[in-house]
N, CA, C and O of each residue as an XYZ file, in Angstrom:
160
protein
N      25.397    -10.195     -7.624
C      25.367     -8.540     -7.730
C      26.458     -8.643     -7.211
O      27.094     -9.681     -7.030
N      26.801     -7.361     -6.885
C      28.195     -6.662     -6.445
C      27.831     -6.148     -4.926
O      26.788     -5.496     -4.864
N      28.310     -6.283     -4.092
C      29.237     -5.929     -2.532
C      28.315     -4.688     -2.576
O      27.142     -4.844     -2.237
N      28.819     -3.271     -3.028
C      28.349     -2.313     -2.964
C      26.633     -2.099     -3.095
O      25.963     -1.311     -2.428
N      26.199     -2.922     -4.020
C      25.093     -2.694     -4.805
C      23.797     -3.633     -3.362
O      22.698     -3.365     -2.875
N      24.694     -4.607     -3.239
C      23.748     -5.608     -1.850
C      23.984     -4.413     -0.445
O      23.269     -4.517      0.552
N      24.842     -3.542     -0.528
C      24.956     -2.920      1.029
C      23.821     -1.613      0.748
O      22.824     -1.413      1.441
N      24.289     -0.703     -0.573
C      22.817      0.118     -0.588
C      21.457     -0.833     -0.666
O      20.496     -0.179     -0.260
N      21.068     -2.241     -1.083
C      19.798     -2.655     -1.150
C      19.264     -2.659      0.898
O      18.280     -2.114      1.399
N      20.309     -3.442      1.567
C      20.332     -3.339      2.501
C      19.609     -2.276      3.867
O      18.774     -2.498      4.743
N      20.585     -0.853      3.408
C      20.778      0.309      3.810
C      19.364      0.336      3.895
O      18.716      0.142      4.924
N      18.706      0.698      2.250
C      17.284      1.093      2.314
C      16.342      0.294      2.866
O      15.542      0.845      3.621
N      16.248     -0.745      2.696
C      15.740     -1.638      3.751
C      15.776     -1.732      5.449
O      15.107     -2.257      6.339
N      16.672     -1.106      5.356
C      17.165     -0.287      7.382
C      15.774      1.048      7.496
O      14.706      1.158      8.098
N      16.508      1.794      6.620
C      15.733      2.671      6.780
C      14.660      3.190      6.802
O      14.219      3.980      7.636
N      14.019      2.641      5.589
C      12.609      2.724      5.293
C      11.828      1.622      6.937
O      10.630      1.530      7.201
N      12.742      1.110      7.557
C      11.753     -0.046      8.333
C      11.992      1.310      9.701
O      11.217      1.496     10.639
N      12.926      1.873      9.496
C      13.314      2.848     10.789
C      12.429      3.825     10.270
O      12.113      4.251     11.381
N      11.885      4.406      9.630
C      11.075      5.323      8.725
C       9.524      5.214      9.153
O       8.755      6.128      9.452
N       9.183      3.165      9.065
C       8.045      2.976      9.621
C       8.146      3.134     10.966
O       7.578      4.014     11.613
N       8.713      2.466     11.305
C       8.589      2.358     13.197
C       8.569      3.650     13.756
O       7.900      3.781     14.781
N       9.064      4.479     13.376
C       9.016      6.291     14.338
C       8.227      6.678     13.990
O       8.012      7.756     14.543
N       6.974      6.238     12.735
C       5.721      6.756     12.056
C       4.859      6.096     13.174
O       4.064      6.789     13.808
N       4.971      5.092     13.362
C       4.000      3.996     14.251
C       4.520      4.931     15.308
O       3.425      5.464     15.133
N       4.928      5.431     15.945
C       5.283      5.803     17.303
C       4.692      7.053     17.473
O       4.067      7.309     18.503
N       4.843      7.966     16.447
C       3.774      9.177     16.614
C       2.221      8.592     16.618
O       1.447      8.495     17.570
N       2.093      8.352     15.676
C       0.342      8.014     15.230
C       0.248      7.184     16.519
O      -0.872      7.371     16.996
N       1.029      6.276     17.335
C       0.479      5.931     18.955
C       0.763      6.751     20.048
O       0.945      6.382     21.208
N       0.791      7.956     19.579
C       0.621      9.585     20.680
C       1.804      9.305     21.667
O       1.776      9.857     22.766
N       2.935      8.403     21.304
C       4.179      8.641     21.831
C       5.147      9.251     22.224
O       5.725      9.193     23.310
N       5.412     10.071     21.011
C       5.337     11.103     20.430
C       5.109     12.329     19.317
O       4.094     12.569     18.663
N       6.291     12.968     19.321
C       5.633     13.974     18.212
C       6.464     14.043     17.211
O       7.523     13.450     17.410
N       6.316     14.725     15.887
C       6.921     14.822     14.648
C       7.884     15.910     14.787
O       8.704     16.075     13.884
N       7.885     16.731     15.889
C       9.187     17.884     16.112
C      10.561     16.940     15.973
O      10.776     15.797     16.376
N      11.316     17.786     15.315
C      13.053     17.369     15.937
C      13.481     17.074     17.554
O      12.993     17.330     18.655
N      14.387     16.554     17.163
C      14.933     15.800     18.819
C      13.391     15.871     19.617
O      13.008     16.522     20.589
N      12.671     14.822     18.667
C      11.651     13.546     18.853
C      10.737     14.484     20.562
O      10.581     14.144     21.735
N      10.455     15.434     19.923
C       9.525     16.507     21.002
C      10.202     17.170     22.103
O       9.739     18.150     22.687
N      11.599     16.465     22.440
C      12.000     16.826     23.837
C      11.974     18.268     23.808
O      11.890     18.972     22.802
N      12.069     18.709     25.246
C      12.919     20.197     25.308
C      13.586     20.633     26.174
O      14.127     21.731     26.043
């Protein structure tokens, strides 16, 4: 595989993991779904 393709795959893995972690934080009630992490 070419380097660009490998980097694209790696970035998608990172973004998917980050999204999953964020969802788990919200489900645990430690944050809100609002942009800015619910901060005022």
